PyMOL commands that place a pseudoatom at each C-alpha (Angstrom):
pseudoatom trace, name=CA, resn=UNK, resi=1, chain=A, elem=C, hetatm=0, pos=[40.629, 120.718, 200.187]
pseudoatom trace, name=CA, resn=UNK, resi=2, chain=A, elem=C, hetatm=0, pos=[41.769, 118.358, 197.483]
pseudoatom trace, name=CA, resn=UNK, resi=3, chain=A, elem=C, hetatm=0, pos=[45.128, 118.817, 195.762]
pseudoatom trace, name=CA, resn=UNK, resi=4, chain=A, elem=C, hetatm=0, pos=[45.766, 117.566, 192.270]
pseudoatom trace, name=CA, resn=UNK, resi=5, chain=A, elem=C, hetatm=0, pos=[49.192, 115.916, 192.215]
pseudoatom trace, name=CA, resn=UNK, resi=6, chain=A, elem=C, hetatm=0, pos=[49.111, 114.998, 188.530]
pseudoatom trace, name=CA, resn=UNK, resi=7, chain=A, elem=C, hetatm=0, pos=[50.849, 118.187, 187.242]
pseudoatom trace, name=CA, resn=UNK, resi=8, chain=A, elem=C, hetatm=0, pos=[53.511, 117.806, 189.932]
pseudoatom trace, name=CA, resn=UNK, resi=9, chain=A, elem=C, hetatm=0, pos=[54.135, 114.140, 189.024]
pseudoatom trace, name=CA, resn=UNK, resi=10, chain=A, elem=C, hetatm=0, pos=[54.352, 115.022, 185.313]
pseudoatom trace, name=CA, resn=UNK, resi=11, chain=A, elem=C, hetatm=0, pos=[56.886, 117.734, 186.092]
pseudoatom trace, name=CA, resn=UNK, resi=12, chain=A, elem=C, hetatm=0, pos=[59.028, 115.272, 188.084]
pseudoatom trace, name=CA, resn=UNK, resi=13, chain=A, elem=C, hetatm=0, pos=[58.929, 112.729, 185.256]
pseudoatom trace, name=CA, resn=UNK, resi=14, chain=A, elem=C, hetatm=0, pos=[59.928, 115.377, 182.732]
pseudoatom trace, name=CA, resn=UNK, resi=15, chain=A, elem=C, hetatm=0, pos=[62.833, 116.582, 184.895]
pseudoatom trace, name=CA, resn=UNK, resi=16, chain=A, elem=C, hetatm=0, pos=[63.993, 113.005, 185.490]
pseudoatom trace, name=CA, resn=UNK, resi=17, chain=A, elem=C, hetatm=0, pos=[64.096, 112.041, 181.796]
pseudoatom trace, name=CA, resn=UNK, resi=18, chain=A, elem=C, hetatm=0, pos=[65.405, 115.310, 180.286]
pseudoatom trace, name=CA, resn=UNK, resi=19, chain=A, elem=C, hetatm=0, pos=[69.066, 114.851, 181.295]
pseudoatom trace, name=CA, resn=UNK, resi=20, chain=A, elem=C, hetatm=0, pos=[69.095, 111.399, 179.683]
pseudoatom trace, name=CA, resn=UNK, resi=21, chain=A, elem=C, hetatm=0, pos=[67.893, 112.829, 176.389]
pseudoatom trace, name=CA, resn=UNK, resi=22, chain=A, elem=C, hetatm=0, pos=[70.509, 115.563, 176.518]
pseudoatom trace, name=CA, resn=UNK, resi=23, chain=A, elem=C, hetatm=0, pos=[73.324, 113.153, 177.267]
pseudoatom trace, name=CA, resn=UNK, resi=24, chain=A, elem=C, hetatm=0, pos=[72.258, 110.897, 174.344]
pseudoatom trace, name=CA, resn=UNK, resi=25, chain=A, elem=C, hetatm=0, pos=[72.392, 113.904, 172.023]
pseudoatom trace, name=CA, resn=UNK, resi=26, chain=A, elem=C, hetatm=0, pos=[75.820, 114.842, 173.366]
pseudoatom trace, name=CA, resn=UNK, resi=27, chain=A, elem=C, hetatm=0, pos=[77.012, 111.244, 172.926]
pseudoatom trace, name=CA, resn=UNK, resi=28, chain=A, elem=C, hetatm=0, pos=[75.669, 111.086, 169.364]
pseudoatom trace, name=CA, resn=UNK, resi=29, chain=A, elem=C, hetatm=0, pos=[77.462, 114.330, 168.495]
pseudoatom trace, name=CA, resn=UNK, resi=30, chain=A, elem=C, hetatm=0, pos=[80.767, 112.949, 169.831]
pseudoatom trace, name=CA, resn=UNK, resi=31, chain=A, elem=C, hetatm=0, pos=[80.747, 110.285, 167.085]
pseudoatom trace, name=CA, resn=UNK, resi=32, chain=A, elem=C, hetatm=0, pos=[80.675, 112.921, 164.340]
pseudoatom trace, name=CA, resn=UNK, resi=33, chain=A, elem=C, hetatm=0, pos=[83.915, 113.926, 162.659]
pseudoatom trace, name=CA, resn=UNK, resi=34, chain=A, elem=C, hetatm=0, pos=[87.063, 112.427, 161.213]
pseudoatom trace, name=CA, resn=UNK, resi=35, chain=A, elem=C, hetatm=0, pos=[88.865, 109.542, 162.943]
pseudoatom trace, name=CA, resn=UNK, resi=36, chain=A, elem=C, hetatm=0, pos=[92.339, 108.095, 162.365]
pseudoatom trace, name=CA, resn=UNK, resi=37, chain=A, elem=C, hetatm=0, pos=[93.387, 104.474, 162.939]
pseudoatom trace, name=CA, resn=UNK, resi=38, chain=A, elem=C, hetatm=0, pos=[95.851, 104.418, 165.861]
pseudoatom trace, name=CA, resn=UNK, resi=39, chain=A, elem=C, hetatm=0, pos=[97.917, 101.632, 164.230]
pseudoatom trace, name=CA, resn=UNK, resi=40, chain=A, elem=C, hetatm=0, pos=[97.786, 102.885, 160.617]
pseudoatom trace, name=CA, resn=UNK, resi=41, chain=A, elem=C, hetatm=0, pos=[97.699, 106.679, 160.256]
pseudoatom trace, name=CA, resn=UNK, resi=42, chain=A, elem=C, hetatm=0, pos=[96.717, 106.405, 156.567]
pseudoatom trace, name=CA, resn=UNK, resi=43, chain=A, elem=C, hetatm=0, pos=[93.468, 104.660, 157.506]
pseudoatom trace, name=CA, resn=UNK, resi=44, chain=A, elem=C, hetatm=0, pos=[90.868, 107.365, 158.112]
pseudoatom trace, name=CA, resn=UNK, resi=45, chain=A, elem=C, hetatm=0, pos=[87.092, 107.231, 158.505]
pseudoatom trace, name=CA, resn=UNK, resi=46, chain=A, elem=C, hetatm=0, pos=[84.562, 110.037, 158.577]
pseudoatom trace, name=CA, resn=UNK, resi=47, chain=A, elem=C, hetatm=0, pos=[81.293, 109.834, 160.492]
pseudoatom trace, name=CA, resn=UNK, resi=48, chain=A, elem=C, hetatm=0, pos=[78.454, 112.136, 159.478]
pseudoatom trace, name=CA, resn=UNK, resi=49, chain=A, elem=C, hetatm=0, pos=[74.754, 112.236, 160.191]
pseudoatom trace, name=CA, resn=UNK, resi=50, chain=A, elem=C, hetatm=0, pos=[71.911, 111.974, 157.692]
pseudoatom trace, name=CA, resn=UNK, resi=51, chain=A, elem=C, hetatm=0, pos=[68.632, 112.448, 159.554]
pseudoatom trace, name=CA, resn=UNK, resi=52, chain=A, elem=C, hetatm=0, pos=[68.448, 109.708, 162.194]
pseudoatom trace, name=CA, resn=UNK, resi=53, chain=A, elem=C, hetatm=0, pos=[71.139, 107.630, 160.494]
pseudoatom trace, name=CA, resn=UNK, resi=54, chain=A, elem=C, hetatm=0, pos=[74.910, 107.809, 160.735]
pseudoatom trace, name=CA, resn=UNK, resi=55, chain=A, elem=C, hetatm=0, pos=[77.140, 107.378, 157.693]
pseudoatom trace, name=CA, resn=UNK, resi=56, chain=A, elem=C, hetatm=0, pos=[80.584, 105.880, 158.334]
pseudoatom trace, name=CA, resn=UNK, resi=57, chain=A, elem=C, hetatm=0, pos=[82.792, 106.417, 155.263]
pseudoatom trace, name=CA, resn=UNK, resi=58, chain=A, elem=C, hetatm=0, pos=[86.301, 105.095, 154.720]
pseudoatom trace, name=CA, resn=UNK, resi=59, chain=A, elem=C, hetatm=0, pos=[88.714, 107.489, 152.984]
pseudoatom trace, name=CA, resn=UNK, resi=60, chain=A, elem=C, hetatm=0, pos=[90.880, 104.578, 151.879]
pseudoatom trace, name=CA, resn=UNK, resi=61, chain=A, elem=C, hetatm=0, pos=[88.307, 102.857, 149.682]
pseudoatom trace, name=CA, resn=UNK, resi=62, chain=A, elem=C, hetatm=0, pos=[85.340, 105.283, 149.782]
pseudoatom trace, name=CA, resn=UNK, resi=63, chain=A, elem=C, hetatm=0, pos=[83.054, 102.561, 151.168]
pseudoatom trace, name=CA, resn=UNK, resi=64, chain=A, elem=C, hetatm=0, pos=[80.186, 103.820, 153.325]
pseudoatom trace, name=CA, resn=UNK, resi=65, chain=A, elem=C, hetatm=0, pos=[78.206, 101.979, 155.979]
pseudoatom trace, name=CA, resn=UNK, resi=66, chain=A, elem=C, hetatm=0, pos=[74.912, 103.083, 157.532]
pseudoatom trace, name=CA, resn=UNK, resi=67, chain=A, elem=C, hetatm=0, pos=[74.388, 102.841, 161.300]
pseudoatom trace, name=CA, resn=UNK, resi=68, chain=A, elem=C, hetatm=0, pos=[71.728, 103.715, 163.866]
pseudoatom trace, name=CA, resn=UNK, resi=69, chain=A, elem=C, hetatm=0, pos=[72.370, 105.093, 167.323]
pseudoatom trace, name=CA, resn=UNK, resi=70, chain=A, elem=C, hetatm=0, pos=[71.102, 102.798, 170.066]
pseudoatom trace, name=CA, resn=UNK, resi=71, chain=A, elem=C, hetatm=0, pos=[72.048, 102.487, 173.753]
pseudoatom trace, name=CA, resn=UNK, resi=72, chain=A, elem=C, hetatm=0, pos=[75.122, 104.695, 173.387]
pseudoatom trace, name=CA, resn=UNK, resi=73, chain=A, elem=C, hetatm=0, pos=[76.551, 102.829, 170.345]
pseudoatom trace, name=CA, resn=UNK, resi=74, chain=A, elem=C, hetatm=0, pos=[76.324, 102.952, 166.588]
pseudoatom trace, name=CA, resn=UNK, resi=75, chain=A, elem=C, hetatm=0, pos=[74.800, 99.699, 165.348]
pseudoatom trace, name=CA, resn=UNK, resi=76, chain=A, elem=C, hetatm=0, pos=[75.131, 98.531, 161.738]
pseudoatom trace, name=CA, resn=UNK, resi=77, chain=A, elem=C, hetatm=0, pos=[72.698, 96.504, 159.643]
pseudoatom trace, name=CA, resn=UNK, resi=78, chain=A, elem=C, hetatm=0, pos=[75.625, 94.334, 158.584]
pseudoatom trace, name=CA, resn=UNK, resi=79, chain=A, elem=C, hetatm=0, pos=[76.371, 92.155, 161.663]
pseudoatom trace, name=CA, resn=UNK, resi=80, chain=A, elem=C, hetatm=0, pos=[79.955, 91.489, 160.535]
pseudoatom trace, name=CA, resn=UNK, resi=81, chain=A, elem=C, hetatm=0, pos=[80.763, 95.149, 161.287]
pseudoatom trace, name=CA, resn=UNK, resi=82, chain=A, elem=C, hetatm=0, pos=[79.678, 94.831, 164.915]
pseudoatom trace, name=CA, resn=UNK, resi=83, chain=A, elem=C, hetatm=0, pos=[79.216, 98.058, 166.845]
pseudoatom trace, name=CA, resn=UNK, resi=84, chain=A, elem=C, hetatm=0, pos=[80.979, 101.378, 166.967]
pseudoatom trace, name=CA, resn=UNK, resi=85, chain=A, elem=C, hetatm=0, pos=[81.646, 102.557, 170.542]
pseudoatom trace, name=CA, resn=UNK, resi=86, chain=A, elem=C, hetatm=0, pos=[83.272, 105.553, 172.209]
pseudoatom trace, name=CA, resn=UNK, resi=87, chain=A, elem=C, hetatm=0, pos=[85.738, 105.296, 175.086]
pseudoatom trace, name=CA, resn=UNK, resi=88, chain=A, elem=C, hetatm=0, pos=[84.461, 106.481, 178.478]
pseudoatom trace, name=CA, resn=UNK, resi=89, chain=A, elem=C, hetatm=0, pos=[86.232, 109.837, 178.045]
pseudoatom trace, name=CA, resn=UNK, resi=90, chain=A, elem=C, hetatm=0, pos=[84.836, 110.038, 174.457]
pseudoatom trace, name=CA, resn=UNK, resi=91, chain=A, elem=C, hetatm=0, pos=[88.237, 110.718, 172.886]
pseudoatom trace, name=CA, resn=UNK, resi=92, chain=A, elem=C, hetatm=0, pos=[88.666, 107.296, 171.245]
pseudoatom trace, name=CA, resn=UNK, resi=93, chain=A, elem=C, hetatm=0, pos=[86.441, 105.230, 169.017]
pseudoatom trace, name=CA, resn=UNK, resi=94, chain=A, elem=C, hetatm=0, pos=[86.368, 101.442, 168.730]
pseudoatom trace, name=CA, resn=UNK, resi=95, chain=A, elem=C, hetatm=0, pos=[85.129, 100.100, 165.403]
pseudoatom trace, name=CA, resn=UNK, resi=96, chain=A, elem=C, hetatm=0, pos=[85.844, 96.897, 163.443]
pseudoatom trace, name=CA, resn=UNK, resi=97, chain=A, elem=C, hetatm=0, pos=[88.296, 95.755, 166.126]
pseudoatom trace, name=CA, resn=UNK, resi=98, chain=A, elem=C, hetatm=0, pos=[90.364, 98.921, 165.670]
pseudoatom trace, name=CA, resn=UNK, resi=99, chain=A, elem=C, hetatm=0, pos=[91.048, 101.850, 167.994]
pseudoatom trace, name=CA, resn=UNK, resi=100, chain=A, elem=C, hetatm=0, pos=[90.568, 105.263, 166.351]
pseudoatom trace, name=CA, resn=UNK, resi=101, chain=A, elem=C, hetatm=0, pos=[91.400, 108.788, 167.533]
pseudoatom trace, name=CA, resn=UNK, resi=102, chain=A, elem=C, hetatm=0, pos=[89.948, 112.125, 166.435]
pseudoatom trace, name=CA, resn=UNK, resi=103, chain=A, elem=C, hetatm=0, pos=[91.700, 113.469, 163.364]
pseudoatom trace, name=CA, resn=UNK, resi=104, chain=A, elem=C, hetatm=0, pos=[91.963, 117.175, 162.745]
pseudoatom trace, name=CA, resn=UNK, resi=105, chain=A, elem=C, hetatm=0, pos=[92.572, 118.214, 159.122]
pseudoatom trace, name=CA, resn=UNK, resi=106, chain=A, elem=C, hetatm=0, pos=[93.367, 121.757, 160.227]
pseudoatom trace, name=CA, resn=UNK, resi=107, chain=A, elem=C, hetatm=0, pos=[96.282, 120.435, 162.297]
pseudoatom trace, name=CA, resn=UNK, resi=108, chain=A, elem=C, hetatm=0, pos=[97.571, 118.396, 159.358]
pseudoatom trace, name=CA, resn=UNK, resi=109, chain=A, elem=C, hetatm=0, pos=[97.342, 121.476, 157.128]
pseudoatom trace, name=CA, resn=UNK, resi=110, chain=A, elem=C, hetatm=0, pos=[99.250, 123.503, 159.737]
pseudoatom trace, name=CA, resn=UNK, resi=111, chain=A, elem=C, hetatm=0, pos=[102.057, 120.914, 159.842]
pseudoatom trace, name=CA, resn=UNK, resi=112, chain=A, elem=C, hetatm=0, pos=[102.286, 121.018, 156.036]
pseudoatom trace, name=CA, resn=UNK, resi=113, chain=A, elem=C, hetatm=0, pos=[102.144, 124.829, 156.018]
pseudoatom trace, name=CA, resn=UNK, resi=114, chain=A, elem=C, hetatm=0, pos=[104.941, 125.132, 158.589]
pseudoatom trace, name=CA, resn=UNK, resi=115, chain=A, elem=C, hetatm=0, pos=[107.033, 122.654, 156.568]
pseudoatom trace, name=CA, resn=UNK, resi=116, chain=A, elem=C, hetatm=0, pos=[106.482, 124.652, 153.379]
pseudoatom trace, name=CA, resn=UNK, resi=117, chain=A, elem=C, hetatm=0, pos=[107.468, 127.810, 155.250]
pseudoatom trace, name=CA, resn=UNK, resi=118, chain=A, elem=C, hetatm=0, pos=[110.758, 126.121, 156.194]
pseudoatom trace, name=CA, resn=UNK, resi=119, chain=A, elem=C, hetatm=0, pos=[111.150, 125.102, 152.530]
pseudoatom trace, name=CA, resn=UNK, resi=120, chain=A, elem=C, hetatm=0, pos=[110.881, 128.784, 151.520]
pseudoatom trace, name=CA, resn=UNK, resi=121, chain=A, elem=C, hetatm=0, pos=[113.655, 129.645, 154.004]
pseudoatom trace, name=CA, resn=UNK, resi=122, chain=A, elem=C, hetatm=0, pos=[115.787, 126.849, 152.513]
pseudoatom trace, name=CA, resn=UNK, resi=123, chain=A, elem=C, hetatm=0, pos=[115.260, 128.181, 148.976]
pseudoatom trace, name=CA, resn=UNK, resi=124, chain=A, elem=C, hetatm=0, pos=[116.135, 131.681, 150.152]
pseudoatom trace, name=CA, resn=UNK, resi=125, chain=A, elem=C, hetatm=0, pos=[119.362, 130.296, 151.684]
pseudoatom trace, name=CA, resn=UNK, resi=126, chain=A, elem=C, hetatm=0, pos=[120.118, 128.558, 148.359]
pseudoatom trace, name=CA, resn=UNK, resi=127, chain=A, elem=C, hetatm=0, pos=[119.714, 131.781, 146.372]
pseudoatom trace, name=CA, resn=UNK, resi=128, chain=A, elem=C, hetatm=0, pos=[121.617, 134.042, 148.763]
pseudoatom trace, name=CA, resn=UNK, resi=129, chain=A, elem=C, hetatm=0, pos=[125.321, 134.414, 148.014]
pseudoatom trace, name=CA, resn=UNK, resi=130, chain=A, elem=C, hetatm=0, pos=[127.830, 132.792, 150.348]
pseudoatom trace, name=CA, resn=UNK, resi=131, chain=A, elem=C, hetatm=0, pos=[129.321, 136.214, 151.162]
pseudoatom trace, name=CA, resn=UNK, resi=132, chain=A, elem=C, hetatm=0, pos=[125.881, 137.280, 152.427]
pseudoatom trace, name=CA, resn=UNK, resi=133, chain=A, elem=C, hetatm=0, pos=[125.559, 134.175, 154.631]
pseudoatom trace, name=CA, resn=UNK, resi=134, chain=A, elem=C, hetatm=0, pos=[123.655, 132.035, 152.151]
pseudoatom trace, name=CA, resn=UNK, resi=135, chain=A, elem=C, hetatm=0, pos=[124.419, 128.844, 150.298]
pseudoatom trace, name=CA, resn=UNK, resi=136, chain=A, elem=C, hetatm=0, pos=[125.556, 130.472, 147.059]
pseudoatom trace, name=CA, resn=UNK, resi=137, chain=A, elem=C, hetatm=0, pos=[123.720, 127.950, 144.871]
pseudoatom trace, name=CA, resn=UNK, resi=138, chain=A, elem=C, hetatm=0, pos=[123.734, 125.127, 147.424]
pseudoatom trace, name=CA, resn=UNK, resi=139, chain=A, elem=C, hetatm=0, pos=[121.552, 123.976, 150.308]
pseudoatom trace, name=CA, resn=UNK, resi=140, chain=A, elem=C, hetatm=0, pos=[124.653, 123.157, 152.370]
pseudoatom trace, name=CA, resn=UNK, resi=141, chain=A, elem=C, hetatm=0, pos=[124.779, 125.179, 155.558]
pseudoatom trace, name=CA, resn=UNK, resi=142, chain=A, elem=C, hetatm=0, pos=[121.010, 125.596, 155.793]
pseudoatom trace, name=CA, resn=UNK, resi=143, chain=A, elem=C, hetatm=0, pos=[119.541, 125.241, 159.259]
pseudoatom trace, name=CA, resn=UNK, resi=144, chain=A, elem=C, hetatm=0, pos=[115.892, 125.431, 160.243]
pseudoatom trace, name=CA, resn=UNK, resi=145, chain=A, elem=C, hetatm=0, pos=[115.183, 128.774, 161.962]
pseudoatom trace, name=CA, resn=UNK, resi=146, chain=A, elem=C, hetatm=0, pos=[114.986, 128.203, 165.723]
pseudoatom trace, name=CA, resn=UNK, resi=147, chain=A, elem=C, hetatm=0, pos=[111.412, 129.550, 165.843]
pseudoatom trace, name=CA, resn=UNK, resi=148, chain=A, elem=C, hetatm=0, pos=[110.325, 126.801, 163.420]
pseudoatom trace, name=CA, resn=UNK, resi=149, chain=A, elem=C, hetatm=0, pos=[112.159, 123.760, 164.826]
pseudoatom trace, name=CA, resn=UNK, resi=150, chain=A, elem=C, hetatm=0, pos=[109.146, 123.190, 167.064]
pseudoatom trace, name=CA, resn=UNK, resi=151, chain=A, elem=C, hetatm=0, pos=[105.763, 124.820, 166.467]
pseudoatom trace, name=CA, resn=UNK, resi=152, chain=A, elem=C, hetatm=0, pos=[102.359, 124.399, 168.102]
pseudoatom trace, name=CA, resn=UNK, resi=153, chain=A, elem=C, hetatm=0, pos=[101.548, 121.395, 165.901]
pseudoatom trace, name=CA, resn=UNK, resi=154, chain=A, elem=C, hetatm=0, pos=[104.856, 119.751, 165.035]
pseudoatom trace, name=CA, resn=UNK, resi=155, chain=A, elem=C, hetatm=0, pos=[108.620, 119.285, 165.204]
pseudoatom trace, name=CA, resn=UNK, resi=156, chain=A, elem=C, hetatm=0, pos=[110.783, 119.683, 162.118]
pseudoatom trace, name=CA, resn=UNK, resi=157, chain=A, elem=C, hetatm=0, pos=[114.124, 118.218, 161.066]
pseudoatom trace, name=CA, resn=UNK, resi=158, chain=A, elem=C, hetatm=0, pos=[116.230, 118.080, 157.925]
pseudoatom trace, name=CA, resn=UNK, resi=159, chain=A, elem=C, hetatm=0, pos=[116.876, 114.689, 156.431]
pseudoatom trace, name=CA, resn=UNK, resi=160, chain=A, elem=C, hetatm=0, pos=[119.008, 113.985, 153.399]
pseudoatom trace, name=CA, resn=UNK, resi=161, chain=A, elem=C, hetatm=0, pos=[120.677, 117.380, 152.887]
pseudoatom trace, name=CA, resn=UNK, resi=162, chain=A, elem=C, hetatm=0, pos=[122.477, 117.629, 149.530]
pseudoatom trace, name=CA, resn=UNK, resi=163, chain=A, elem=C, hetatm=0, pos=[123.794, 120.461, 147.415]
pseudoatom trace, name=CA, resn=UNK, resi=164, chain=A, elem=C, hetatm=0, pos=[120.731, 120.601, 145.139]
pseudoatom trace, name=CA, resn=UNK, resi=165, chain=A, elem=C, hetatm=0, pos=[117.962, 119.161, 147.332]
pseudoatom trace, name=CA, resn=UNK, resi=166, chain=A, elem=C, hetatm=0, pos=[116.889, 118.420, 150.869]
pseudoatom trace, name=CA, resn=UNK, resi=167, chain=A, elem=C, hetatm=0, pos=[114.060, 116.711, 152.705]
pseudoatom trace, name=CA, resn=UNK, resi=168, chain=A, elem=C, hetatm=0, pos=[112.171, 118.372, 155.543]
pseudoatom trace, name=CA, resn=UNK, resi=169, chain=A, elem=C, hetatm=0, pos=[110.393, 116.041, 157.944]
pseudoatom trace, name=CA, resn=UNK, resi=170, chain=A, elem=C, hetatm=0, pos=[107.523, 117.412, 160.024]
pseudoatom trace, name=CA, resn=UNK, resi=171, chain=A, elem=C, hetatm=0, pos=[106.312, 115.162, 162.826]
pseudoatom trace, name=CA, resn=UNK, resi=172, chain=A, elem=C, hetatm=0, pos=[102.993, 116.007, 164.479]
pseudoatom trace, name=CA, resn=UNK, resi=173, chain=A, elem=C, hetatm=0, pos=[102.856, 116.404, 168.236]
pseudoatom trace, name=CA, resn=UNK, resi=174, chain=A, elem=C, hetatm=0, pos=[99.232, 115.633, 169.028]
pseudoatom trace, name=CA, resn=UNK, resi=175, chain=A, elem=C, hetatm=0, pos=[98.339, 114.437, 165.538]
pseudoatom trace, name=CA, resn=UNK, resi=176, chain=A, elem=C, hetatm=0, pos=[100.481, 111.366, 164.930]
pseudoatom trace, name=CA, resn=UNK, resi=177, chain=A, elem=C, hetatm=0, pos=[101.552, 111.998, 161.343]
pseudoatom trace, name=CA, resn=UNK, resi=178, chain=A, elem=C, hetatm=0, pos=[104.815, 112.491, 159.486]
pseudoatom trace, name=CA, resn=UNK, resi=179, chain=A, elem=C, hetatm=0, pos=[105.019, 114.906, 156.555]
pseudoatom trace, name=CA, resn=UNK, resi=180, chain=A, elem=C, hetatm=0, pos=[107.990, 114.761, 154.177]
pseudoatom trace, name=CA, resn=UNK, resi=181, chain=A, elem=C, hetatm=0, pos=[108.660, 117.743, 151.917]
pseudoatom trace, name=CA, resn=UNK, resi=182, chain=A, elem=C, hetatm=0, pos=[111.237, 117.628, 149.126]
pseudoatom trace, name=CA, resn=UNK, resi=183, chain=A, elem=C, hetatm=0, pos=[112.909, 120.954, 148.400]
pseudoatom trace, name=CA, resn=UNK, resi=184, chain=A, elem=C, hetatm=0, pos=[114.901, 121.837, 145.284]
pseudoatom trace, name=CA, resn=UNK, resi=185, chain=A, elem=C, hetatm=0, pos=[115.969, 125.260, 143.968]
pseudoatom trace, name=CA, resn=UNK, resi=186, chain=A, elem=C, hetatm=0, pos=[112.825, 125.505, 141.831]
pseudoatom trace, name=CA, resn=UNK, resi=187, chain=A, elem=C, hetatm=0, pos=[110.106, 123.849, 143.881]
pseudoatom trace, name=CA, resn=UNK, resi=188, chain=A, elem=C, hetatm=0, pos=[108.965, 122.402, 147.191]
pseudoatom trace, name=CA, resn=UNK, resi=189, chain=A, elem=C, hetatm=0, pos=[106.635, 119.436, 147.133]
pseudoatom trace, name=CA, resn=UNK, resi=190, chain=A, elem=C, hetatm=0, pos=[104.903, 117.315, 149.764]
pseudoatom trace, name=CA, resn=UNK, resi=191, chain=A, elem=C, hetatm=0, pos=[106.337, 113.854, 149.087]
pseudoatom trace, name=CA, resn=UNK, resi=192, chain=A, elem=C, hetatm=0, pos=[104.279, 111.948, 151.626]
pseudoatom trace, name=CA, resn=UNK, resi=193, chain=A, elem=C, hetatm=0, pos=[101.943, 112.215, 154.582]
pseudoatom trace, name=CA, resn=UNK, resi=194, chain=A, elem=C, hetatm=0, pos=[102.011, 109.113, 156.802]
for i in range(1, 194): cmd.bond("trace and resi %d" % i, "trace and resi %d" % (i + 1))
show_as sticks, trace
zoom trace
């Protein structure tokens, strides 16, 4: 009795090569998203996919570069750009001689939101009469509520407290940014995000 081994061999080949294809897809997907320069938090790039090509766009100057995925790296047509590689644990990106980390806009928004919440407490303190425990027309005596000194995303301090204005500084925990919010009796404004 003859046995045909061809279907069995084809099955083994398919099983052997399938994990490699899956891991390439997983690796490609890890490049996608927003990345922040470790040395300069204002330098941000976004990597998206357009068919088989990757688009690497700088937020600073809106310049885009096209890359192809090959052997675990993003390779650019322009040789001066070199390659774009992920760290072994896939949490860092190396591109143009710079180390980048994943950047999460939702976390930045949360740090700003928490800072603006503190600003509202400061304005409430300003408006409340001194006999009721407020500032009576001054920010003096305002302290950040203990539940907001440290939140899931950041730590908050008061810098430059004056009678008619104050600055709230929110420093990200995981996301390495600093948000400065200026508060006056009539408004609260994000002065800078670094």
